[in-house]
TIPA-164263 format. One record per residue (C-alpha): residue in three letters; x, y, z; chain. Coordinates in nm, 2 decimals, decimal comma. Example, Ala and Ser with C-alpha at 12.3 -4.5 7.8 and 13.67 -1.06 7.14 Angstrom:
['ala'; [1,23; -0,45; 0,78]; 'A'];
['ser'; [1,37; -0,11; 0,71]; 'A'];
// end
This chain:
['unk'; [8,65; -2,57; -4,67]; 'A'];
['unk'; [8,66; -2,43; -4,31]; 'A'];
['unk'; [8,72; -2,75; -4,08]; 'A'];
['unk'; [8,31; -2,81; -3,99]; 'A'];
['unk'; [8,38; -3,00; -3,69]; 'A'];
['unk'; [8,43; -2,67; -3,49]; 'A'];
['unk'; [8,33; -2,34; -3,57]; 'A'];
['unk'; [8,52; -2,08; -3,42]; 'A'];
['unk'; [8,35; -1,78; -3,27]; 'A'];
['unk'; [8,58; -1,49; -3,17]; 'A'];
['unk'; [8,85; -1,70; -3,16]; 'A'];
['unk'; [8,69; -1,92; -2,92]; 'A'];
['unk'; [8,60; -2,30; -3,03]; 'A'];
['unk'; [8,24; -2,42; -3,04]; 'A'];
['unk'; [7,97; -2,66; -3,11]; 'A'];
['unk'; [7,92; -2,79; -3,43]; 'A'];
['unk'; [7,62; -2,57; -3,62]; 'A'];
['unk'; [7,36; -2,85; -3,62]; 'A'];
['unk'; [7,41; -2,88; -3,23]; 'A'];
['unk'; [7,36; -2,50; -3,23]; 'A'];
['unk'; [7,06; -2,52; -3,37]; 'A'];
['unk'; [6,93; -2,83; -3,20]; 'A'];
['unk'; [7,02; -2,63; -2,83]; 'A'];
['unk'; [6,85; -2,30; -2,93]; 'A'];
['unk'; [6,58; -2,42; -3,11]; 'A'];
['unk'; [6,40; -2,63; -2,90]; 'A'];
['unk'; [6,04; -2,52; -2,79]; 'A'];
['unk'; [5,93; -2,46; -2,45]; 'A'];
['unk'; [5,60; -2,37; -2,31]; 'A'];
['unk'; [5,47; -2,10; -2,04]; 'A'];
['unk'; [5,51; -1,78; -2,21]; 'A'];
['unk'; [5,26; -1,53; -2,37]; 'A'];
['unk'; [5,00; -1,62; -2,68]; 'A'];
['unk'; [5,13; -1,57; -3,01]; 'A'];
['unk'; [4,90; -1,56; -3,31]; 'A'];
['unk'; [5,09; -1,67; -3,62]; 'A'];
['unk'; [4,91; -1,57; -3,92]; 'A'];
['unk'; [5,01; -1,72; -4,29]; 'A'];
['unk'; [5,21; -1,94; -4,06]; 'A'];
['unk'; [5,36; -2,21; -4,34]; 'A'];
['unk'; [5,54; -2,48; -4,17]; 'A'];
['unk'; [5,62; -2,29; -3,86]; 'A'];
['unk'; [5,97; -2,14; -3,89]; 'A'];
['unk'; [5,85; -1,76; -3,70]; 'A'];
['unk'; [5,66; -2,00; -3,49]; 'A'];
['unk'; [5,97; -2,21; -3,40]; 'A'];
['unk'; [6,16; -1,92; -3,31]; 'A'];
['unk'; [5,93; -1,79; -3,10]; 'A'];
['unk'; [5,84; -2,11; -2,92]; 'A'];
['unk'; [6,23; -2,18; -2,83]; 'A'];
['unk'; [6,23; -1,83; -2,68]; 'A'];
['unk'; [5,89; -1,94; -2,45]; 'A'];
['unk'; [5,56; -1,84; -2,61]; 'A'];
['unk'; [5,28; -2,05; -2,67]; 'A'];
['unk'; [5,16; -2,02; -3,06]; 'A'];
['unk'; [4,86; -2,05; -3,26]; 'A'];
['unk'; [4,89; -2,10; -3,63]; 'A'];
['unk'; [4,67; -2,04; -3,93]; 'A'];
['unk'; [4,75; -2,15; -4,27]; 'A'];
['unk'; [4,57; -2,27; -4,56]; 'A'];
['unk'; [4,83; -2,53; -4,68]; 'A'];
['unk'; [4,77; -2,84; -4,55]; 'A'];
['unk'; [5,09; -3,00; -4,58]; 'A'];
['unk'; [5,27; -2,71; -4,39]; 'A'];
['unk'; [5,00; -2,75; -4,14]; 'A'];
['unk'; [5,11; -3,08; -4,06]; 'A'];
['unk'; [5,46; -2,98; -4,07]; 'A'];
['unk'; [5,39; -2,73; -3,81]; 'A'];
['unk'; [5,16; -2,96; -3,57]; 'A'];
['unk'; [5,45; -3,24; -3,64]; 'A'];
['unk'; [5,68; -3,04; -3,53]; 'A'];
['unk'; [5,57; -2,74; -3,29]; 'A'];
['unk'; [5,39; -2,74; -2,96]; 'A'];
['unk'; [5,12; -2,51; -3,06]; 'A'];
['unk'; [4,82; -2,61; -3,30]; 'A'];
['unk'; [4,75; -2,48; -3,64]; 'A'];
['unk'; [4,45; -2,43; -3,79]; 'A'];
['unk'; [4,41; -2,50; -4,10]; 'A'];
['unk'; [4,21; -2,24; -4,30]; 'A'];
['unk'; [4,19; -1,98; -4,56]; 'A'];
['unk'; [4,18; -1,63; -4,37]; 'A'];
['unk'; [4,00; -1,35; -4,50]; 'A'];
['unk'; [3,92; -0,98; -4,31]; 'A'];
['unk'; [3,60; -1,13; -4,17]; 'A'];
['unk'; [3,81; -1,45; -4,00]; 'A'];
['unk'; [3,77; -1,39; -3,57]; 'A'];
['unk'; [4,05; -1,34; -3,37]; 'A'];
['unk'; [4,10; -1,33; -2,99]; 'A'];
['unk'; [4,26; -1,09; -2,81]; 'A'];
['unk'; [4,64; -1,18; -2,79]; 'A'];
['unk'; [4,96; -0,99; -2,65]; 'A'];
['unk'; [5,15; -1,06; -2,95]; 'A'];
['unk'; [5,07; -1,13; -3,32]; 'A'];
['unk'; [5,30; -1,23; -3,62]; 'A'];
['unk'; [5,28; -1,33; -3,94]; 'A'];
['unk'; [5,40; -1,32; -4,34]; 'A'];
['unk'; [5,11; -1,17; -4,49]; 'A'];
['unk'; [5,16; -1,28; -4,89]; 'A'];
['unk'; [5,16; -0,97; -5,08]; 'A'];
['unk'; [5,06; -0,97; -5,44]; 'A'];
['unk'; [5,31; -0,76; -5,65]; 'A'];
['unk'; [5,12; -0,49; -5,78]; 'A'];
['unk'; [5,28; -0,28; -6,01]; 'A'];
['unk'; [5,29; 0,08; -6,06]; 'A'];
['unk'; [5,08; 0,07; -6,38]; 'A'];
['unk'; [4,90; -0,24; -6,24]; 'A'];
['unk'; [4,53; -0,19; -6,09]; 'A'];
['unk'; [4,68; -0,04; -5,77]; 'A'];
['unk'; [4,41; -0,16; -5,53]; 'A'];
['unk'; [4,64; -0,19; -5,23]; 'A'];
['unk'; [4,44; -0,28; -4,92]; 'A'];
['unk'; [4,13; -0,34; -5,10]; 'A'];
['unk'; [4,28; -0,60; -5,30]; 'A'];
['unk'; [4,12; -0,98; -5,21]; 'A'];
['unk'; [4,42; -1,13; -5,33]; 'A'];
['unk'; [4,65; -0,96; -5,04]; 'A'];
['unk'; [4,71; -1,07; -4,69]; 'A'];
['unk'; [4,74; -0,74; -4,51]; 'A'];
['unk'; [4,41; -0,65; -4,51]; 'A'];
['unk'; [4,34; -0,99; -4,30]; 'A'];
['unk'; [4,67; -0,89; -4,09]; 'A'];
['unk'; [4,53; -0,54; -4,02]; 'A'];
['unk'; [4,19; -0,67; -3,93]; 'A'];
['unk'; [4,39; -0,91; -3,69]; 'A'];
['unk'; [4,54; -0,66; -3,50]; 'A'];
['unk'; [4,23; -0,44; -3,50]; 'A'];
['unk'; [4,08; -0,74; -3,30]; 'A'];
['unk'; [4,35; -0,90; -3,13]; 'A'];
['unk'; [4,47; -0,55; -2,97]; 'A'];
['unk'; [4,84; -0,69; -2,94]; 'A'];
['unk'; [5,09; -0,49; -2,71]; 'A'];
['unk'; [5,32; -0,56; -3,02]; 'A'];
['unk'; [5,31; -0,70; -3,35]; 'A'];
['unk'; [5,54; -0,80; -3,65]; 'A'];
['unk'; [5,55; -0,89; -4,01]; 'A'];
['unk'; [5,84; -0,99; -4,23]; 'A'];
['unk'; [5,83; -0,97; -4,61]; 'A'];
['unk'; [6,04; -0,91; -4,90]; 'A'];
['unk'; [6,27; -0,60; -4,95]; 'A'];
['unk'; [6,10; -0,56; -5,28]; 'A'];
['unk'; [5,81; -0,39; -5,10]; 'A'];
['unk'; [6,06; -0,14; -4,98]; 'A'];
['unk'; [6,10; -0,03; -5,37]; 'A'];
['unk'; [5,89; -0,11; -5,69]; 'A'];
['unk'; [5,57; -0,14; -5,41]; 'A'];
['unk'; [5,68; 0,14; -5,13]; 'A'];
['unk'; [5,34; 0,32; -5,25]; 'A'];
['unk'; [5,19; -0,01; -5,13]; 'A'];
['unk'; [5,40; -0,04; -4,77]; 'A'];
['unk'; [5,30; 0,32; -4,71]; 'A'];
['unk'; [4,94; 0,22; -4,71]; 'A'];
['unk'; [4,95; -0,04; -4,50]; 'A'];
['unk'; [5,14; 0,15; -4,23]; 'A'];
['unk'; [4,88; 0,41; -4,24]; 'A'];
['unk'; [4,64; 0,16; -4,16]; 'A'];
['unk'; [4,85; 0,03; -3,87]; 'A'];
['unk'; [4,91; 0,34; -3,76]; 'A'];
['unk'; [4,57; 0,45; -3,72]; 'A'];
['unk'; [4,54; 0,20; -3,50]; 'A'];
['unk'; [4,75; 0,39; -3,20]; 'A'];
['unk'; [5,08; 0,20; -3,31]; 'A'];
['unk'; [5,41; 0,32; -3,31]; 'A'];
['unk'; [5,60; 0,20; -3,63]; 'A'];
['unk'; [5,95; 0,07; -3,64]; 'A'];
['unk'; [6,07; -0,07; -3,99]; 'A'];
['unk'; [6,38; -0,21; -4,11]; 'A'];
['unk'; [6,59; -0,44; -4,36]; 'A'];
['unk'; [6,77; -0,72; -4,15]; 'A'];
['unk'; [6,98; -1,01; -4,28]; 'A'];
['unk'; [6,93; -1,32; -4,14]; 'A'];
['unk'; [7,33; -1,39; -4,20]; 'A'];
['unk'; [7,38; -1,14; -3,91]; 'A'];
['unk'; [7,19; -1,39; -3,65]; 'A'];
['unk'; [7,35; -1,70; -3,74]; 'A'];
['unk'; [7,20; -1,83; -4,04]; 'A'];
['unk'; [7,42; -1,96; -4,31]; 'A'];
['unk'; [7,27; -1,80; -4,57]; 'A'];
['unk'; [7,26; -1,44; -4,73]; 'A'];
['unk'; [6,84; -1,35; -4,66]; 'A'];
['unk'; [6,76; -1,02; -4,66]; 'A'];
['unk'; [6,41; -0,91; -4,55]; 'A'];
['unk'; [6,17; -0,63; -4,43]; 'A'];
['unk'; [6,04; -0,65; -4,06]; 'A'];
['unk'; [5,78; -0,41; -3,95]; 'A'];
['unk'; [5,73; -0,39; -3,59]; 'A'];
['unk'; [5,45; -0,20; -3,41]; 'A'];
['unk'; [5,45; -0,09; -3,06]; 'A'];
['unk'; [5,27; 0,15; -2,82]; 'A'];
['unk'; [5,57; 0,23; -2,63]; 'A'];
['unk'; [5,95; 0,25; -2,79]; 'A'];
['unk'; [6,14; -0,04; -2,79]; 'A'];
['unk'; [6,50; -0,19; -2,85]; 'A'];
['unk'; [6,53; -0,33; -3,20]; 'A'];
['unk'; [6,71; -0,65; -3,25]; 'A'];
['unk'; [7,08; -0,62; -3,33]; 'A'];
['unk'; [7,29; -0,88; -3,55]; 'A'];
['unk'; [7,65; -1,06; -3,49]; 'A'];
['unk'; [7,96; -1,00; -3,70]; 'A'];
['unk'; [7,97; -1,37; -3,70]; 'A'];
['unk'; [7,94; -1,51; -3,99]; 'A'];
['unk'; [7,84; -1,90; -4,05]; 'A'];
['unk'; [7,92; -2,04; -4,41]; 'A'];
['unk'; [7,72; -2,28; -4,59]; 'A'];
['unk'; [8,01; -2,55; -4,54]; 'A'];
['unk'; [8,03; -2,50; -4,11]; 'A'];
['unk'; [7,61; -2,55; -4,18]; 'A'];
['unk'; [7,64; -2,84; -4,39]; 'A'];
['unk'; [7,95; -3,04; -4,29]; 'A'];
['unk'; [7,95; -3,39; -4,41]; 'A'];
['unk'; [7,61; -3,36; -4,59]; 'A'];
['unk'; [7,78; -3,12; -4,82]; 'A'];
['unk'; [8,02; -3,45; -4,96]; 'A'];
['unk'; [7,74; -3,70; -5,01]; 'A'];
['unk'; [7,69; -3,86; -5,33]; 'A'];
['unk'; [7,35; -4,04; -5,22]; 'A'];
['unk'; [7,24; -4,33; -5,50]; 'A'];
['unk'; [6,91; -4,08; -5,52]; 'A'];
['unk'; [7,00; -3,76; -5,53]; 'A'];
['unk'; [6,90; -3,53; -5,81]; 'A'];
['unk'; [7,25; -3,50; -6,03]; 'A'];
['unk'; [7,28; -3,24; -6,33]; 'A'];
['unk'; [7,27; -3,43; -6,63]; 'A'];
['unk'; [7,55; -3,32; -6,93]; 'A'];
['unk'; [7,27; -3,10; -7,11]; 'A'];
['unk'; [7,18; -2,97; -6,82]; 'A'];
['unk'; [7,55; -2,86; -6,72]; 'A'];
['unk'; [7,57; -2,70; -7,06]; 'A'];
['unk'; [7,26; -2,50; -7,02]; 'A'];
['unk'; [7,40; -2,39; -6,68]; 'A'];
['unk'; [7,73; -2,27; -6,87]; 'A'];
['unk'; [7,53; -2,10; -7,12]; 'A'];
['unk'; [7,32; -1,95; -6,83]; 'A'];
['unk'; [7,63; -1,82; -6,64]; 'A'];
['unk'; [7,77; -1,66; -6,97]; 'A'];
['unk'; [7,45; -1,50; -7,14]; 'A'];
['unk'; [7,42; -1,33; -6,71]; 'A'];
['unk'; [7,77; -1,26; -6,70]; 'A'];
['unk'; [7,80; -1,44; -6,40]; 'A'];
['unk'; [8,15; -1,40; -6,22]; 'A'];
['unk'; [8,11; -1,68; -5,95]; 'A'];
['unk'; [7,94; -1,99; -6,05]; 'A'];
['unk'; [7,62; -2,04; -5,87]; 'A'];
['unk'; [7,75; -2,34; -5,72]; 'A'];
['unk'; [7,70; -2,37; -5,35]; 'A'];
['unk'; [8,05; -2,23; -5,19]; 'A'];
['unk'; [8,13; -2,41; -4,88]; 'A'];
['unk'; [8,39; -2,13; -4,77]; 'A'];
['unk'; [8,09; -1,84; -4,77]; 'A'];
['unk'; [7,73; -1,84; -4,66]; 'A'];
['unk'; [7,49; -1,94; -4,94]; 'A'];
['unk'; [7,30; -1,72; -5,15]; 'A'];
['unk'; [6,90; -1,65; -5,04]; 'A'];
['unk'; [6,70; -1,96; -5,10]; 'A'];
['unk'; [6,37; -1,95; -5,27]; 'A'];
['unk'; [6,12; -2,20; -5,39]; 'A'];
['unk'; [6,21; -2,16; -5,72]; 'A'];
['unk'; [6,61; -2,20; -5,69]; 'A'];
['unk'; [6,52; -2,48; -5,42]; 'A'];
['unk'; [6,34; -2,76; -5,67]; 'A'];
['unk'; [6,36; -2,58; -6,01]; 'A'];
['unk'; [6,60; -2,73; -6,28]; 'A'];
['unk'; [6,73; -2,39; -6,41]; 'A'];
['unk'; [7,03; -2,18; -6,40]; 'A'];
['unk'; [6,98; -2,04; -6,10]; 'A'];
['unk'; [6,91; -2,37; -5,88]; 'A'];
['unk'; [7,08; -2,45; -5,57]; 'A'];
['unk'; [7,36; -2,70; -5,60]; 'A'];
['unk'; [7,65; -2,84; -5,48]; 'A'];
['unk'; [7,94; -2,95; -5,72]; 'A'];
['unk'; [8,08; -3,28; -5,52]; 'A'];
['unk'; [8,45; -3,35; -5,55]; 'A'];
['unk'; [8,41; -3,59; -5,84]; 'A'];
['unk'; [8,32; -3,30; -6,02]; 'A'];
['unk'; [7,96; -3,39; -6,06]; 'A'];
['unk'; [7,69; -3,15; -5,93]; 'A'];
['unk'; [7,37; -3,22; -5,77]; 'A'];
['unk'; [7,06; -3,06; -5,63]; 'A'];
['unk'; [7,00; -2,98; -5,28]; 'A'];
['unk'; [6,87; -3,24; -5,05]; 'A'];
['unk'; [6,55; -3,12; -4,84]; 'A'];
['unk'; [6,76; -3,14; -4,54]; 'A'];
['unk'; [7,04; -2,92; -4,64]; 'A'];
['unk'; [6,81; -2,68; -4,76]; 'A'];
['unk'; [6,63; -2,65; -4,43]; 'A'];
['unk'; [7,02; -2,68; -4,25]; 'A'];
['unk'; [7,10; -2,36; -4,46]; 'A'];
['unk'; [6,77; -2,21; -4,36]; 'A'];
['unk'; [6,83; -2,32; -3,99]; 'A'];
['unk'; [6,58; -2,57; -3,94]; 'A'];
['unk'; [6,72; -2,82; -3,66]; 'A'];
['unk'; [6,75; -3,13; -3,79]; 'A'];
['unk'; [6,49; -3,28; -3,59]; 'A'];
['unk'; [6,22; -3,08; -3,77]; 'A'];
['unk'; [6,07; -3,26; -4,02]; 'A'];
['unk'; [5,84; -3,15; -4,34]; 'A'];
['unk'; [5,53; -3,33; -4,43]; 'A'];
['unk'; [5,40; -3,38; -4,80]; 'A'];
['unk'; [5,59; -3,45; -5,11]; 'A'];
['unk'; [5,95; -3,35; -5,19]; 'A'];
['unk'; [5,81; -3,03; -5,40]; 'A'];
['unk'; [5,60; -2,93; -5,09]; 'A'];
['unk'; [5,87; -2,96; -4,87]; 'A'];
['unk'; [6,11; -2,76; -5,09]; 'A'];
['unk'; [5,83; -2,47; -5,10]; 'A'];
['unk'; [5,76; -2,49; -4,73]; 'A'];
['unk'; [6,16; -2,43; -4,67]; 'A'];
['unk'; [6,19; -2,18; -4,94]; 'A'];
['unk'; [5,89; -1,98; -4,80]; 'A'];
['unk'; [5,98; -2,04; -4,41]; 'A'];
['unk'; [6,12; -1,74; -4,21]; 'A'];
['unk'; [6,45; -1,90; -4,13]; 'A'];
['unk'; [6,39; -2,01; -3,75]; 'A'];
['unk'; [6,74; -1,87; -3,57]; 'A'];
['unk'; [6,66; -1,53; -3,72]; 'A'];
['unk'; [6,26; -1,55; -3,54]; 'A'];
['unk'; [6,42; -1,62; -3,28]; 'A'];
['unk'; [6,61; -1,30; -3,27]; 'A'];
['unk'; [6,27; -1,14; -3,33]; 'A'];
['unk'; [6,13; -1,35; -3,04]; 'A'];
['unk'; [6,36; -1,22; -2,76]; 'A'];
['unk'; [6,37; -0,89; -2,87]; 'A'];
['unk'; [5,95; -0,95; -2,86]; 'A'];
['unk'; [6,00; -1,08; -2,47]; 'A'];
['unk'; [6,24; -0,82; -2,40]; 'A'];
['unk'; [5,97; -0,52; -2,48]; 'A'];
['unk'; [5,70; -0,71; -2,30]; 'A'];
['unk'; [5,91; -0,72; -1,99]; 'A'];
['unk'; [5,95; -0,35; -2,00]; 'A'];
['unk'; [6,33; -0,34; -2,14]; 'A'];
['unk'; [6,29; -0,05; -2,40]; 'A'];
['unk'; [6,44; 0,29; -2,48]; 'A'];
['unk'; [6,22; 0,49; -2,29]; 'A'];
['unk'; [6,01; 0,40; -1,97]; 'A'];
['unk'; [5,68; 0,63; -2,08]; 'A'];
['unk'; [5,45; 0,51; -2,35]; 'A'];
['unk'; [5,48; 0,71; -2,67]; 'A'];
['unk'; [5,12; 0,90; -2,77]; 'A'];
['unk'; [4,91; 0,74; -3,07]; 'A'];
['unk'; [4,99; 0,78; -3,38]; 'A'];
['unk'; [5,30; 0,95; -3,28]; 'A'];
['unk'; [5,44; 0,85; -3,65]; 'A'];
['unk'; [5,68; 0,60; -3,77]; 'A'];
['unk'; [6,06; 0,50; -3,73]; 'A'];
['unk'; [6,22; 0,37; -4,07]; 'A'];
['unk'; [6,58; 0,30; -3,99]; 'A'];
['unk'; [6,65; 0,26; -4,35]; 'A'];
['unk'; [6,69; 0,46; -4,62]; 'A'];
['unk'; [6,38; 0,37; -4,85]; 'A'];
['unk'; [6,36; 0,48; -5,22]; 'A'];
['unk'; [6,11; 0,76; -5,32]; 'A'];
// end
């Protein structure tokens, strides 16, 4: 395990990771207004508030709303959004619209399906008329649901925006986790997309001594669960055990593998050989939430909030890109014509 007392960046000793998060993700006020749709517990909002934006959230989960308002400066509205929901004018709109995973063999109703969040997002853009917007979503939207992404982009492009889409790994932005996400920007003039770093933070550097703790109230795997995990790894031909490896970044955190007692569970193997489930605080640290950020609701709800969140340190990189764009730091000074087309920087499967 890497010595977690000091993180080395390009050969230079640095502060411990928890201190980096505490310093980098401290909300400040006074900047442009951001409408945060499907806000969850505020992972995106925290990144934007740390860059100086004022946020207003919209979220239907009561525990997540309480978490948002407990930790952030902005208010969060407890509401179930619909395409008819009213939105004010704002220079920036962000969000993580829930996307019903329609299969090609399914109904394929796309943006006409009431179960989906993208009609709300499109309606918000139409009403707010922001200078720049972005949404974050799972990478699967690029592949098995590519037809649907194209529908969404067509609708947003028709509103007069230049589209930039790319896959980003939060790992490249200081998050100690392999977490690939699609981010789509809409702008009225060209802009400079976010750029990551070569430095990678390991799970051990992030968790520090937490990874060695054996709390009395910890959720430890029983012998029968250990046997199940062994069968799972054999059946899935797992080369590396699914335990958390402290000398490398964590695998993607999800609601399922944080709280579920399955072979895919996020778990730590202790020095005495026992294995235990991650705690909410450990999961939050691996998602780059600072330790002062506390979650509301029962443990199951807290895990769900953490697993669904946008990693705040990654969100902060997105926010700084947005701020630069609003300040005119772009690739071109002249605005591009509406519907100039789309820039998809990734090789997307047909």
